[in-house]
C-alpha positions in Angstrom: 0.0 0.0 0.0 1.0 3.6 -0.4 0.4 7.1 1.0 -2.4 9.2 -0.4 -2.0 12.9 -0.9 -4.6 15.6 -0.4 -3.8 18.5 -2.7 -5.5 21.9 -3.3 -5.6 23.7 -6.7 -3.5 26.9 -6.6 -4.9 30.3 -7.4 -3.4 31.7 -10.6 -1.3 34.2 -8.6 0.3 31.3 -6.5 1.5 29.4 -9.6 5.2 29.9 -10.4 5.1 28.4 -13.9 3.7 25.8 -16.3 2.6 22.7 -14.5 2.6 24.3 -11.1 -1.1 23.8 -10.4 -1.5 22.2 -6.9 -0.1 22.5 -3.4 0.2 19.6 -0.9 -2.2 19.9 2.0 -1.7 16.6 3.7 -0.2 13.1 3.4 -2.5 10.3 4.5 -0.8 7.1 5.6 -2.1 3.8 4.1 -3.5 2.5 7.4 -5.8 5.5 7.5 -6.5 5.8 3.7 -7.5 2.2 3.0 -10.0 -0.2 4.6 -8.7 -3.7 5.3 -10.0 -6.2 2.8 -11.6 -8.3 5.6 -13.8 -5.2 6.4 -14.7 -4.5 2.7 -18.3 -4.3 1.6 -17.4 -4.7 -2.1 -19.0 -7.8 -3.6 -15.9 -8.4 -5.7 -13.7 -9.1 -2.7 -13.5 -12.8 -2.0 -13.7 -13.4 1.7 
């Protein structure tokens, strides 16, 4: 598993150049970002 990133779109005046569209707001660790498979409600998960 991997971290997830919460980003916010920058205002035009915050951008410093081409491709500079977002700023990092928070990093969410995998244990908080993903539900364990044994607690999944998805019908495609084989239990």
